[in-house]
C-alpha positions in Angstrom: 15.6 5.5 57.9 15.2 8.3 60.5 13.6 7.8 64.0 11.5 10.5 65.5 10.9 10.7 69.2 8.1 12.7 70.7 8.1 12.9 74.5 4.9 13.8 76.3 4.1 14.7 79.9 0.3 14.1 80.4 -1.5 14.7 83.6 -3.0 11.6 85.2 -6.6 12.8 84.7 -6.0 13.1 80.9 -4.1 9.8 80.4 -7.2 7.8 79.3 -8.3 10.3 76.7 -4.7 10.8 75.5 -4.2 7.0 74.9 -7.6 6.7 73.2 -6.7 9.6 70.9 -3.5 7.9 69.9 -5.2 4.7 69.2 -7.3 6.6 66.7 -4.4 8.7 65.4 -2.1 5.7 64.6 -4.6 4.5 62.0 -3.8 7.3 59.4 -0.2 7.4 60.6 0.3 3.7 59.8 -1.4 4.2 56.4 1.1 6.9 55.4 3.8 5.5 53.0 6.4 7.6 54.7 5.9 5.8 58.0 7.7 2.5 58.5 6.6 1.8 62.0 5.4 3.4 65.2 4.9 2.7 68.9 3.6 4.6 71.9 5.2 3.7 75.3 4.4 4.8 78.8 7.0 5.2 81.5 6.8 2.7 84.4 8.7 5.0 86.8 6.8 8.2 85.8 3.4 7.2 84.4 2.8 10.7 83.3 5.6 10.4 80.7 5.0 8.9 77.3 7.3 8.4 74.3 6.0 8.1 70.7 8.6 6.5 68.5 8.1 6.8 64.7 10.3 5.3 62.0 10.3 7.5 58.8 11.8 6.8 55.4 13.6 10.1 55.8 13.3 13.4 57.6 12.5 15.0 54.3 9.7 12.5 53.7 8.3 13.2 57.1 8.5 17.0 57.0 7.6 17.6 53.3 5.7 14.4 52.5 3.7 13.3 55.5 3.2 16.9 56.8 1.5 17.9 53.6 -0.7 14.9 53.3 -4.3 14.0 54.2 -2.9 11.3 56.5 -1.2 14.0 58.6 -4.5 16.1 58.7 -6.3 13.0 60.1 -3.5 12.2 62.5 -3.2 15.8 63.8 -6.9 16.2 64.3 -6.8 13.5 67.0 -3.6 14.5 68.8 -4.0 18.3 68.6 -5.3 18.8 72.1 -2.0 17.3 73.5 0.5 19.3 71.5 1.1 21.5 74.6 2.1 18.4 76.5 5.1 17.7 74.2 8.5 18.1 76.0 10.7 17.0 73.1 10.2 16.3 69.3 13.4 15.4 67.4 14.7 13.3 64.6 17.5 10.8 65.3 19.8 8.9 63.0 20.4 5.3 64.0 24.0 4.5 64.8 23.9 1.1 66.5 20.9 -1.2 65.8 19.9 -4.8 66.5 22.2 -7.4 65.0 19.5 -9.2 62.9 20.7 -9.1 59.3 18.7 -7.6 56.6 17.4 -9.8 53.8 19.9 -8.1 51.6 22.8 -9.1 53.8 21.4 -12.6 54.3 21.1 -13.1 50.5 24.7 -12.2 49.9 24.5 -8.5 49.1 24.6 -6.7 45.7 26.5 -9.6 44.0 23.7 -12.0 44.9 21.0 -9.9 43.4 23.0 -9.1 40.3 23.5 -12.8 39.8 19.8 -13.4 40.3 18.7 -10.9 37.7 21.3 -12.0 35.2 20.0 -15.5 35.3 16.4 -14.5 35.5 16.3 -12.2 32.5 18.2 -14.8 30.5 15.2 -17.1 31.0 12.7 -14.2 30.5 14.0 -13.3 27.0 13.6 -17.0 26.0 10.0 -17.3 27.3 7.2 -17.3 24.8 4.7 -15.6 27.2 6.6 -12.8 28.8 9.6 -12.6 26.6 7.8 -10.2 24.1 7.3 -7.7 27.0 11.0 -7.3 27.3 11.9 -7.4 23.6 13.3 -3.9 23.6 14.9 -4.2 27.1 17.9 -2.0 27.8 21.1 -3.9 28.5 21.2 -2.2 31.9 17.7 -3.4 32.9 18.8 -6.5 34.8 21.3 -4.5 36.8 18.7 -1.8 37.6 16.3 -4.4 38.9 19.1 -5.9 41.0 19.6 -2.4 42.5 15.8 -2.1 43.1 15.7 -5.5 44.9 18.8 -4.7 46.9 17.1 -1.5 48.2 13.8 -3.2 48.9 15.5 -5.9 50.9 17.4 -3.5 53.1 20.5 -2.6 51.1 21.8 0.8 50.0 19.2 3.2 48.7 20.8 3.4 45.2 17.6 3.1 43.2 16.2 6.1 45.0 19.4 8.2 44.7 20.5 7.2 41.2 17.7 5.7 39.2 14.6 7.8 40.0 13.1 5.8 42.9 9.5 4.6 43.1 8.2 7.0 40.3 10.7 5.4 37.8 9.7 1.9 38.7 6.0 2.8 38.5 6.5 4.3 35.0 7.7 0.9 33.8 4.3 -0.7 34.6 1.7 2.0 33.7 -0.6 1.0 30.8 1.2 -2.3 30.2 -2.0 -4.3 30.5 -0.3 -7.1 32.3 -2.3 -10.3 32.9 -2.4 -12.7 35.8 -1.0 -15.4 33.6 2.0 -13.2 32.8 2.4 -12.4 36.5 2.5 -16.0 37.5 5.0 -16.8 34.8 7.2 -13.9 36.0 7.1 -15.2 39.5 7.8 -18.8 38.5 10.8 -17.9 36.4 12.2 -15.7 39.2 11.8 -18.5 41.8 13.6 -20.8 39.4 16.3 -18.2 39.0 16.7 -17.9 42.8 17.6 -21.6 42.9 19.9 -21.4 39.9 21.7 -18.3 41.3 22.2 -19.9 44.7 20.2 -17.6 46.9 19.8 -18.9 50.4 17.3 -21.8 50.6 16.3 -21.6 54.3 12.5 -21.4 54.7 12.6 -18.0 56.6 14.5 -16.2 53.8 12.5 -17.9 51.0 9.2 -17.1 52.7 10.1 -13.4 53.0 11.5 -13.3 49.5 8.4 -14.9 48.0 6.2 -12.7 50.1 7.7 -9.6 48.5 7.6 -11.0 45.0 3.9 -11.9 45.3 3.1 -8.5 46.9 5.1 -6.5 44.3 3.9 -8.4 41.2 0.3 -8.1 42.2 0.6 -4.4 42.7 2.4 -4.1 39.3 -0.5 -5.9 37.6 -3.0 -3.6 39.3 -1.0 -0.5 38.3 -0.7 -1.7 34.7 -4.4 -1.7 34.0 -6.3 0.9 32.0 -7.5 3.7 34.2 -5.3 2.7 37.2 -4.4 5.7 39.4 -1.6 4.5 41.7 0.1 7.2 43.9 2.6 9.1 41.8 5.0 9.6 44.7 6.0 7.1 47.4 9.3 5.8 48.9 10.8 2.5 47.7 9.2 -0.2 49.9 11.5 -1.7 52.5 10.8 -5.4 53.1 11.8 -7.2 56.2 11.4 -10.7 57.7 7.9 -10.0 58.8 4.9 -8.0 57.8 4.5 -6.1 54.5 4.9 -2.3 54.6 1.7 -0.3 54.2 0.5 0.5 50.6 -2.2 2.8 49.4 -3.7 1.7 46.0 
């Protein structure tokens, strides 16, 4: 993740219009898959000074993904009159962050997710409903899914760097005609595997874990239907303890 800071100095007579423009602008900004979060703050000591803080999946995603998107066009149309008020616009790499652990760390790291997927796919292959979907599964598939889940829950970005990222995962689901019954069985077996593999059982972790599994499997079913047109390019989602990341169907 990269953090961008944009510092503005806005004359007092333009402050109301500036803030209103940003309330409109953050709608397309927040819908962009490259944007992980944003906030606009006003200085207490110097009310003419504002700081916009945006979390991007990467500087490359910001400059060559977002900047070439319809989301940027809509965003820029709102804030264009205030470009001349910018005093600084730079990307920063985080060095020291809050001490709250990621879901990946809380779960036990890579070993925990590898243990989870090993147990899970053992049950999947023996299941009469979803087992046939995985009849030709590569021996590496459980490990690859563990790497995906590790990245989603805040671990290293190995799926993006080594295994093709979001487009590769999307390709596994296109035109598979997955049913709601199959999705529910998949979820049920994974939740059972989480117990068997010894993932943390505290309500906060399990709620966040189950939230992603529900979110992700429902999107997978949508993407698997005939005629589905999901976005071909997007970052691997990053899932935290709270709200789901934005998604554009």
